[in-house]
C-alpha positions in Angstrom: 0.0 0.0 0.0 1.5 3.4 -1.0 2.2 5.9 1.7 -0.1 8.9 2.2 1.5 12.3 3.1 0.8 13.0 6.7 -1.4 16.0 7.2 -2.6 16.2 3.5 -6.1 17.6 3.5 -8.8 15.2 2.4 -10.0 17.6 -0.3 -6.6 17.3 -2.1 -6.4 13.5 -1.9 -7.7 11.2 -4.7 -10.4 8.7 -4.0 -8.1 5.7 -3.7 -6.2 7.4 -0.9 -9.4 8.4 0.8 -10.6 4.8 0.8 -7.2 3.7 2.2 -7.5 6.3 5.0 -11.0 5.1 5.8 -10.1 1.3 5.8 -6.8 1.7 7.6 -7.5 4.6 10.1 -11.3 4.9 10.2 -10.7 8.5 9.2 -14.3 10.0 9.2 -13.2 13.1 7.3 -12.0 10.8 4.5 -15.3 8.9 4.6 -17.3 12.1 4.5 -15.3 13.5 1.6 -15.9 10.2 -0.4 -19.7 10.5 0.3 -19.7 14.1 -0.9 -17.8 13.2 -4.1 -20.1 10.3 -5.0 -23.4 12.0 -4.2 -24.0 12.7 -7.9 -24.1 8.9 -8.4 -26.8 8.6 -5.6 -28.8 11.3 -7.2 -28.6 9.8 -10.7 -29.8 6.4 -9.3 -32.6 8.1 -7.4 -33.7 9.8 -10.5 -34.4 6.4 -12.1 -37.4 6.1 -9.9 -39.0 9.5 -10.2 -42.0 7.9 -12.1 -43.1 6.5 -8.7 -45.3 8.3 -6.2 -42.4 8.9 -3.8 -41.0 12.4 -3.6 -37.6 12.8 -5.3 -36.1 14.2 -2.1 -37.1 11.1 -0.2 -35.6 8.9 -2.9 -32.3 10.9 -2.7 -32.2 10.3 1.0 -32.6 6.6 0.6 -30.0 6.5 -2.2 -27.6 8.5 0.0 -28.0 6.0 2.8 -27.1 3.3 0.3 -24.1 5.3 -0.7 -22.9 5.6 2.9 -23.2 1.9 3.3 -21.3 1.3 0.1 -18.5 3.7 1.1 -18.2 2.1 4.5 -18.1 -1.5 3.2 -16.0 -1.0 0.0 -12.7 -2.8 0.0 -10.3 -1.1 -2.5 -7.9 -4.0 -2.3 -10.3 -6.3 -4.3 -9.2 -4.4 -7.5 -12.5 -3.2 -9.0 -14.0 0.3 -9.3 -16.0 1.7 -6.4 -19.0 2.4 -8.7 -19.2 -1.3 -9.6 -19.8 -2.0 -5.9 -21.9 1.1 -5.1 -24.5 0.9 -7.9 -26.0 -2.5 -6.8 -25.7 -1.4 -3.1 -27.7 1.8 -3.7 -30.2 0.2 -6.0 -30.8 -2.5 -3.5 -31.5 0.1 -0.8 -34.0 1.8 -3.1 -35.8 -1.5 -3.8 -36.0 -2.4 -0.1 -37.5 1.1 0.5 -40.2 0.5 -2.1 -40.9 -3.0 -0.8 -41.2 -1.7 2.8 -43.5 1.2 1.9 -45.5 -0.2 -1.0 -47.8 -2.7 0.5 -51.6 -2.4 0.3 -53.5 -1.7 3.7 -57.1 -1.8 4.8 -58.6 1.6 4.7 -61.9 2.4 6.5 -64.7 4.3 4.9 -64.1 7.6 6.6 -60.4 7.6 5.6 -61.4 6.7 2.0 -63.7 9.7 1.9 -61.1 12.0 3.2 -58.5 10.7 0.7 -61.1 11.2 -2.1 -61.7 14.9 -1.0 -57.9 15.5 -0.8 -57.4 14.2 -4.3 -60.2 16.4 -5.6 -58.6 19.4 -3.8 -55.2 18.6 -5.2 -56.6 18.6 -8.8 -58.6 21.8 -8.2 -55.7 23.7 -6.7 -53.2 22.5 -9.3 -55.6 23.6 -12.1 -55.7 27.1 -10.6 -52.0 27.5 -9.7 -50.3 25.3 -12.3 -48.3 23.4 -9.7 -48.9 20.7 -7.0 -50.4 22.2 -3.9 -48.6 22.5 -0.5 -50.0 20.8 2.6 -51.0 24.1 4.1 -53.0 25.1 1.0 -54.8 21.8 1.1 -55.6 22.3 4.8 -57.0 25.7 4.1 -59.0 24.6 1.1 -60.6 21.6 3.0 -60.8 23.4 6.4 -58.7 20.6 8.0 -55.6 20.6 10.1 -52.3 20.0 8.3 -51.9 16.7 10.3 -55.3 15.5 9.0 -54.2 16.4 5.5 -50.9 14.5 5.9 -52.8 11.5 7.2 -55.1 11.7 4.2 -52.3 11.9 1.7 -50.8 8.8 3.2 -54.1 7.0 2.8 -54.5 8.3 -0.7 -51.2 6.7 -1.7 -52.0 3.4 0.0 -55.5 3.1 -1.4 -55.5 0.8 -4.4 -51.8 0.0 -4.1 -50.4 -2.6 -6.4 -47.5 -4.7 -5.2 -44.2 -3.6 -6.8 -43.3 -7.3 -6.9 -46.3 -8.1 -9.1 -45.4 -9.5 -12.5 -45.7 -7.3 -15.6 -48.1 -8.5 -18.2 -46.4 -10.2 -21.1 -42.9 -9.9 -19.4 -41.5 -13.2 -18.2 -39.6 -13.0 -14.9 -40.2 -9.2 -14.7 -41.9 -7.2 -11.9 -43.3 -3.7 -11.7 -40.3 -2.7 -9.6 -37.9 -3.7 -12.3 -39.9 -1.7 -14.8 -39.7 1.6 -12.8 -36.1 2.5 -13.7 -34.0 2.4 -16.8 -30.3 2.1 -17.4 -28.3 5.4 -17.0 -25.6 5.1 -19.7 -23.6 8.0 -18.0 -22.9 6.1 -14.8 -19.5 5.2 -16.1 -18.6 8.9 -16.0 -18.9 9.1 -12.2 -15.3 8.3 -11.5 -14.3 11.2 -13.9 -16.8 13.5 -12.2 -15.3 12.8 -8.8 -11.9 13.8 -10.1 -13.4 17.0 -11.6 -15.2 17.9 -8.4 -12.0 17.4 -6.3 -10.0 19.6 -8.6 -12.8 22.2 -8.8 -12.1 23.2 -5.2 -9.3 25.3 -6.6 -11.7 27.4 -8.7 -13.6 30.5 -7.8 -16.9 30.0 -6.0 -19.1 31.1 -9.0 -17.2 28.8 -11.4 -17.6 25.9 -8.9 -21.3 26.5 -8.7 -21.7 26.6 -12.5 -19.7 23.4 -12.9 -21.8 21.7 -10.2 -25.1 22.8 -11.8 -23.9 21.6 -15.2 -22.3 18.3 -14.3 -23.9 17.5 -10.9 -27.5 18.7 -11.5 -27.3 18.2 -15.3 -28.8 21.6 -16.0 -28.6 23.3 -19.4 -26.6 26.5 -19.9 -29.8 28.5 -20.1 -31.1 26.9 -16.9 -27.8 27.7 -15.2 -27.9 31.3 -16.5 -31.4 31.8 -14.9 -30.3 30.1 -11.7 -27.2 32.2 -11.1 -28.4 35.5 -12.7 -26.0 35.8 -15.6 -26.4 35.5 -19.4 -26.1 32.2 -21.2 -23.1 33.6 -23.0 -21.3 34.3 -19.7 -22.2 30.7 -18.6 -20.6 29.3 -21.8 -17.5 31.4 -21.3 -17.1 30.5 -17.7 -17.6 26.8 -18.4 -14.9 26.9 -21.1 -12.5 28.7 -18.8 -13.2 26.4 -15.9 -12.8 23.2 -17.9 -9.5 24.4 -19.3 -8.3 25.1 -15.8 -9.6 21.7 -14.7 -7.7 19.9 -17.5 -4.5 21.6 -16.2 -5.3 20.7 -12.5 -6.2 17.0 -13.2 -3.2 16.7 -15.5 -1.0 17.9 -12.7 -2.4 15.4 -10.1 -2.5 12.3 -12.3 
């Protein structure tokens, strides 16, 4: 095992060194840096399941938990890439989450009626505002407490639930859960992204933000321009300059 310079900050170390620090010394700073570097992978995998009724933020939390488990269990001495180990670990965590929360339950008549009214209110408010309603808006519309609305929303999701393990018609050995996601062909780029994000710490704050929005959140240049309050031309220029500097930085560290 190669030696690691004593006192070297985790932000300047490559991922292999960070895994060695975690496995050898249980360095929590190294573990936390690895989790931060690979969060884009967790988000990409969570995005596979956005067609489900679960909020995207909840899916990201579940995927992030899977990422933490993957980082803590990964053994770099086995000779394969971390992403090869992390992807099935994170996907497994997401599937367990769906299996734990996706069962059908008995719903009494009063709860069914409340769930029906909440669904009608959601449609009415969405038609008026052009967006999904907040819980406080539903509570005001229905003259209910927010706690009653939350309970009703849970019932509405449970009512008529179909098992995610149920087979898909015409698909042999395939379940509804398998049909939710699809293959993300860009997962192979995650290792390169972690190198980029580590080197990006040497760039100005605005350029780091634009790089993150482009490669971490997968926003277009026009979306980035609107988010940070500059023109699309400025975004394009800053991206070119940042990427040129990153090529120099990553070339120096490899």
